N, C-alpha and C positions, 0 to 999 in steps of 0.2 A: 623631590617634593617642593611645592610652591612656597610654603613657609613652615617653619619648624613647629610653631605652637599657635593655637588659637583657643581662647577661653573667655568666658564672661566673668566680670567681677561685680560684686555688689557693694553695698554701703560699707563705710569704714569708720570705726571708732578711732578718732585721732588721738585719744588719751593714751593709746597703747604705743604710740610712735615717739621717736626722739623729738625733742622740742623743735629743732630746726626744720624737720619734715612737717610737723604739725603747723608750724608758722606758714610754710609754703601752701599747705592745703587751705588754711584760713584765708590766705591771699587769693587763692583760686576761687574760694567761695565768694569773696568780695567782687570778683569779676564775672561770676557765672551768669549774671544777668545779661551779659553781652554774648553769651554762648548759646547755641541752639543744638538740638540733638543731632542734626545732620553734620555739624562740624567734625572734621577729622584732624586729630593732632598727631604730628610727626615728632615723637618723643625719642630722645636719646641722651646718654650721658655725653658731655662735651668730647669732641674729637673721635666720635664713633662713625663718622661718615654722613652726618645729616646734610651737609652742604651738597655733596654729590648726589644724594638721594633727592634733594629738592630740585637740583638741576635736571635730573632724569625725569622726574615727574612733570616739571614745568615744560620741558622740551617735548615730552610725550603729548601733553595737552596742546602745545603749540602746533605740532605737525598734524595731530588728529583733527583739530578744528581749523587748520590753515590760518593760524594767527601770524600776522606779519611781524609783530614785535619780537626782537631777539631776546634771548635770556642771557643775562650776564651778572657778575658779582655786584654790580651797582644797583640793579633793579630787582634782584631775586627776592628781596624782602617786601617789595611792592606786590610781587606775584604770589608768593607764599610767605606771609608775614610771621613775625615772631610774637609770642604772647608778651614778652617783656616790652614794657613801654606802650603797649597797644590796648589800653583799657577800653577803648572805643573802636573796636575793629569794624572795618567796612562790611556792609552786608553782603557784598558780592564775593563770588569765588575767584579763582585765578583768572587773570586778564579781564577782570570785570564781568565775567560770565555769571549768569544767574541759574544756569542749568547744571552747574558743578558745585558740590559742597565746598565751603571754605576749608582750606588746608592751612594749618597753623603749626608753626615750629615751636617746640618747647624742650627745655632741658629739665623740666620739673620732675621731682619725685612723684610717687603715686598721688593722683588727684581724682576724687570720686566725681568731679564734675566734668571730666573728660570722658564723654560717652562712647566715642569711637577713637581708637588709638592704634597707630602703627608704631610699634616700639623697635627701634634699630639698635642692635647690640654688636659689640666687637670684641675680639680677644682682649681681655683687660691688660695684658702685658703691652700690647701695641697701643692701647689707649693711653697708658701711662707715659710711654715715650713721646707720642704725638702731643699730648696735653702739656708735658714738660716744655717742649720746644716752643709750643704756641704761646704759653704764658711768659716764657723767658724772652722771646722775641718782642713781646709787647711790654716788657719791663713791669709785668704784674707780679713777678717774684724776683727775689734777690738774684742778681746776676752770678753771684758766687754759690748759689744753692746747687748742690750736686743732685743728679737724678736719684741716687740712693736716698737722699734726704727727702726729696720730693715724693717718692713712693710711700714714705712713712709720714708725710705731712697730714696734719689732722683736718685741714680744709680741702686739700686737693688730692690727697693720696688714695691708695687703693681701697682703704676702708670706706671712703665716700662712694666709690664706684660700687662696692658691694652693697652698701645701704640703698643706693639709688636703684640698683637692679632688683634686689630682693623686694623693695617696696612695691614694684610693679608685679613681680611674679607671685609673691606669697600672700599679699593682703586679700583675705577672703577668696582665695583661689578656689574656683569651681562654684562660686555663689551664682545666684540668679537675679542679680540687681539690674540687668539690662545693659551694662557696659560690655563692649566687645574690644578685646585687644588682640592684635595679630603681631607676632614677634618674627622679625627678619634678622638674618645675620649679615653683617657687612662682608664676610668672607664668601658667602654664597653669591653675593652680587658680583664679586670679583671672578668667581668661577663660571657663573652663567648669568650674565647681566640680563640677557633677553628674557629668560624664564622668570627671574625675580621681578623685573620691571613689569612684565605682563601681569603677574600675580598682584603686585601693588595696585596697578591700575584697575584690576577687578574690584578691589576694595572701594573704589570710587564709582563703580558701576560703568566704567568706560571700557569698551572692548575695542582694542586697537589692532589693526592687521600687522603681520610680521614685518613687512617692509618698513612701515612707519615706526615700529619699535626700534628697528636697527637704525633708522635715521635719527631718532631721539638719542639713542646711545652714542652715535657719532658726534652729535652736537654737544654731548655732555662729557666728552673724553677729558682726561687729565690735561692733555695738551691744550684743548680749547679753553678749559678753566684757567690754566696758567696764563694763556694769552689774554683772557678777559681780566685776570688779576692785574697784569702789567698795564693794560689799557685804562682800567677804571679805578682800581684801588689805589694805585700809586699817585694818582692825581686828585682823587676825590675823598679818600677816607684815611689812609695810613701812609707812612713813609715807605717808599718803594723798596727799601732793604728788607722789609718784613714780609714774609711769605705766608699766606693763608693756606695755600694748597701745597701740601708736602708730598711725600712719596706715595702715600695711600696704599702701601703694600701689606700683606699678611706675613709678618716676619716671625711671629711667635716670640717676640721679645729678644731678638738676637743681640741687641745692643746692651742688654742687661747682664749684670753679674749673676753667678749662681746663687749668691745670697739674696739678691733682689728678687730673683725668680721664686725662690723658696719663700720669701716673705709674702709675695703676692699670692702664691698658692695657699699659704696658711690662712690668708684672709678670705680668698674668693673661690676656693676649690669646689665647695658644695654647689653653689649657684652656677659657677662656670661649667661644671660637668653637666648639669641639667641642660644648659644651653648648647652643649656639644663641644666644649673646649676642654682639652686634656692638659691641665697645668702640671 
């Protein structure tokens, strides 16, 4: 199957949400004047594969329209920008094209002003592992913090993943408000990147032949991304010892203890099972 779920969402009463989610929605409302119905938001919880997905999409557009510009970790935010810090998004789509909708990255919880959404989800056990090392490498959490503590952390832990994912899935599920959300799983991209990328490009109304899809996938390989990281991030953004691109595998949380896996399951089993994850 091309994507596991597709459903419309209608308006949301933010009074029913936790305060931090309500605040994010209010922030989104303050920016909605810069959004248009055609915008497509690539939404995910952090460390769910959003960077790889943006590379795949950007390279698919590049090869389809024969764009000379290369895609790398230094310019990906120019091609597919993030909502954070971009209150005045440029009116053009990727590579400055006006015949493609703007594609915007976001880690936001549910926002009723995101009219077209591609939600990328990943096994929460692997998300916790990847997010832990990501924040630890960047000194955003205490270096002595153990992964067991991280999973239980009120700001970063599994309960936040559960809140984020449920906010998109459950809020007025099945309503008729005009929003469209398509959910893709990171693991499905690993199993059949060609099929999943083709399906994502359909969301933008772009039909790409199979040969070009394969070319885009090759340009977006983990090896290519790591080479890009070494070339660009080490000199332009962050210390070379910090790795943005990790293993990217589907391990089912193999690094975690049985108690940690049980804790994750107790928090996330209901929504994870709906998404096809057996915790």
